C-alpha positions as CSV (number, residue, x, y, z in Angstrom):
1,M,-97.2,-67.1,1.6
2,I,-94.7,-66.7,4.3
3,L,-92.8,-63.6,4.6
4,L,-89.7,-64.2,6.0
5,R,-87.2,-61.6,7.6
6,H,-84.0,-62.6,7.3
7,G,-81.7,-63.6,10.4
8,Q,-79.8,-61.1,12.5
9,S,-76.9,-58.9,10.6
10,E,-74.0,-57.0,11.2
11,F,-75.7,-53.9,10.6
12,N,-78.9,-55.2,12.9
13,L,-76.5,-55.9,16.2
14,R,-74.5,-52.7,15.8
15,F,-77.8,-50.3,15.4
16,S,-79.4,-52.3,18.1
17,E,-76.6,-50.9,20.3
18,T,-76.9,-47.3,19.3
19,R,-79.6,-46.6,17.2
20,K,-76.9,-45.1,14.8
21,D,-76.2,-46.1,11.6
22,P,-72.7,-48.1,11.6
23,G,-72.0,-47.7,7.9
24,I,-72.4,-51.0,7.2
25,E,-73.1,-51.6,3.4
26,D,-75.1,-55.4,2.5
27,P,-73.9,-56.6,5.8
28,R,-73.6,-60.3,6.7
29,L,-75.7,-62.3,8.9
30,T,-74.5,-62.7,12.5
31,E,-73.6,-66.0,14.5
32,L,-76.8,-65.5,15.8
33,G,-78.5,-64.7,12.5
34,H,-77.0,-68.0,11.1
35,A,-78.9,-70.0,14.0
36,Q,-82.1,-68.0,13.3
37,A,-81.8,-68.7,9.6
38,E,-81.3,-72.7,10.5
39,Q,-84.1,-72.4,12.9
40,A,-86.4,-71.1,10.3
41,A,-85.4,-73.6,8.1
42,E,-86.2,-76.2,10.4
43,A,-89.4,-74.8,11.5
44,L,-90.9,-74.1,7.8
45,A,-89.1,-77.9,6.6
46,G,-92.5,-79.3,6.9
47,E,-94.8,-76.4,5.8
48,G,-95.2,-77.8,2.2
49,V,-93.0,-75.4,0.5
50,T,-92.3,-75.6,-3.3
51,R,-90.9,-72.2,-3.8
52,I,-88.5,-69.5,-1.9
53,V,-88.0,-66.1,-3.4
54,A,-85.1,-64.0,-1.7
55,S,-84.0,-60.3,-1.9
56,P,-80.7,-59.8,-3.5
57,Y,-79.3,-58.4,-0.4
58,T,-76.8,-60.9,1.3
59,R,-78.2,-61.1,4.4
60,A,-81.6,-62.3,3.0
61,L,-79.5,-64.9,0.7
62,Q,-77.9,-66.0,3.5
63,T,-81.1,-67.1,5.3
64,A,-82.5,-68.6,2.2
65,A,-79.6,-70.7,1.9
66,P,-80.2,-73.3,4.9
67,L,-84.1,-73.7,3.9
68,A,-82.9,-74.5,0.0
69,R,-80.7,-77.0,1.1
70,R,-83.1,-78.6,3.4
71,L,-85.9,-78.9,0.5
72,G,-83.8,-79.2,-2.3
73,L,-85.5,-75.9,-4.2
74,P,-84.0,-73.0,-5.9
75,V,-83.8,-69.4,-4.6
76,H,-85.4,-67.1,-7.2
77,V,-84.1,-63.4,-6.5
78,H,-86.2,-60.7,-6.8
79,S,-85.7,-57.3,-6.1
80,L,-89.0,-56.2,-5.3
81,V,-88.7,-57.6,-2.2
82,R,-85.8,-55.6,-1.0
83,E,-85.7,-53.5,1.9
84,R,-86.4,-49.7,1.8
85,Y,-83.8,-47.9,1.4
86,A,-82.9,-45.4,4.0
87,F,-79.5,-46.7,5.8
88,A,-76.0,-47.6,4.5
89,C,-77.5,-51.5,4.9
90,D,-79.5,-50.6,1.8
91,V,-76.8,-50.4,-0.1
92,G,-76.6,-53.3,-2.1
93,T,-73.6,-55.7,-3.8
94,H,-73.2,-55.4,-7.5
95,R,-74.9,-57.9,-10.0
96,D,-71.8,-59.4,-11.1
97,T,-70.1,-59.7,-7.4
98,L,-73.2,-61.5,-6.6
99,A,-73.4,-63.8,-9.4
100,T,-69.9,-65.0,-8.7
101,D,-70.6,-65.4,-4.9
102,W,-73.5,-66.6,-5.7
103,P,-73.5,-69.0,-8.5
104,E,-76.1,-71.4,-7.8
105,H,-78.6,-68.7,-8.6
106,D,-79.9,-66.4,-11.4
107,F,-79.0,-63.0,-11.2
108,A,-79.2,-61.9,-14.9
109,H,-82.7,-60.4,-14.5
110,L,-81.5,-57.8,-12.2
111,D,-79.9,-54.2,-13.2
112,T,-76.2,-54.1,-12.1
113,I,-77.1,-51.6,-9.7
114,W,-80.3,-52.6,-8.7
115,W,-81.0,-51.0,-5.0
116,P,-82.0,-47.0,-5.0
117,Q,-79.7,-44.3,-4.8
118,E,-81.7,-42.2,-2.6
119,T,-84.4,-42.4,0.5
120,E,-86.9,-44.4,-0.8
121,S,-90.6,-43.0,-0.1
122,T,-93.4,-44.9,1.6
123,D,-95.3,-44.3,-1.5
124,S,-92.7,-46.2,-3.6
125,I,-92.4,-49.3,-1.4
126,L,-96.0,-49.3,-0.3
127,S,-96.2,-49.4,-4.4
128,R,-93.5,-52.0,-4.5
129,A,-95.7,-54.4,-2.0
130,R,-99.0,-53.7,-4.2
131,M,-97.0,-55.1,-7.3
132,F,-95.3,-58.1,-5.1
133,R,-99.2,-58.7,-4.1
134,E,-100.3,-58.5,-7.4
135,E,-97.8,-60.8,-9.1
136,M,-98.2,-63.0,-6.1
137,R,-101.9,-63.3,-6.6
138,E,-101.3,-64.6,-9.9
139,R,-99.1,-67.3,-8.9
140,P,-101.0,-71.1,-8.4
141,D,-98.3,-71.6,-5.8
142,W,-98.4,-68.7,-3.6
143,A,-99.4,-70.3,-0.7
144,H,-96.4,-73.0,-0.7
145,T,-94.4,-69.8,-1.1
146,V,-91.5,-68.4,1.5
147,V,-90.3,-64.8,0.6
148,V,-87.0,-64.1,2.3
149,C,-87.4,-60.4,2.8
150,H,-86.9,-57.5,5.5
151,W,-88.5,-55.5,8.1
152,G,-89.4,-52.5,6.0
153,F,-91.0,-54.6,3.3
154,I,-92.6,-57.0,5.6
155,L,-94.3,-53.8,7.3
156,A,-95.1,-52.6,3.9
157,M,-96.8,-55.5,3.0
158,T,-99.0,-56.1,6.2
159,G,-98.9,-53.1,8.6
160,Q,-96.4,-55.2,11.0
161,S,-93.3,-55.2,12.3
162,V,-91.2,-58.7,12.9
163,M,-87.8,-59.5,14.7
164,N,-84.9,-61.1,12.5
165,G,-85.9,-64.6,11.9
166,Q,-89.2,-64.6,12.4
167,W,-92.4,-64.8,9.5
168,L,-96.1,-64.3,9.0
169,R,-98.6,-65.7,6.7
170,V,-100.0,-63.2,3.9
171,D,-102.8,-63.7,1.4
172,P,-102.1,-61.7,-1.3
173,C,-105.4,-61.8,-2.4
174,Q,-106.0,-59.6,1.1
175,P,-105.1,-55.8,0.9
176,G,-102.4,-54.4,2.3
177,P,-102.0,-51.4,4.9
178,E,-102.6,-48.1,3.2
179,T,-99.6,-46.4,5.3
180,V,-97.1,-47.4,7.5
181,N,-95.2,-46.1,10.7
182,W,-91.1,-46.4,10.5
183,H,-90.5,-46.6,14.0
184,H,-89.4,-49.8,15.1
185,G,-91.6,-51.3,18.1
């Protein structure tokens, strides 16, 4: 499968300038973030993708949209691939608001408040990554799936840090990391 980190968000832009939480909840993509999403869609269009999974955060849904349009595929929203809850940007949008904003997606399976209410532990996100890895391992189409997710989730899945708009190929049959380093490189 391919783990694609969402494009640059308003939070990423401000945080990179100050290294302080700018207090932006569920941020949208910046102009650069939209360009990164379009570039990823163009690059991944020839990869035989048959399934797109995305986190419920707006930045992930916005990043998935160009690929979904290009390939004519639905986006399967999955909260397991959400970001590690640690900053204001990790406060999500209420399920009913998402359903109104994104009528082409199914959010009915999500809890109304689908994100945690306190900082998520390393054990918790590693556990989510293991659950997702096991779930994907059972899918016959895992090799043709793009998962639009987040820095922390990709780190928990692979032990690697990627920039906005970058992706990694992951074999869910291989074990993930036992621990992670939460410092941006």
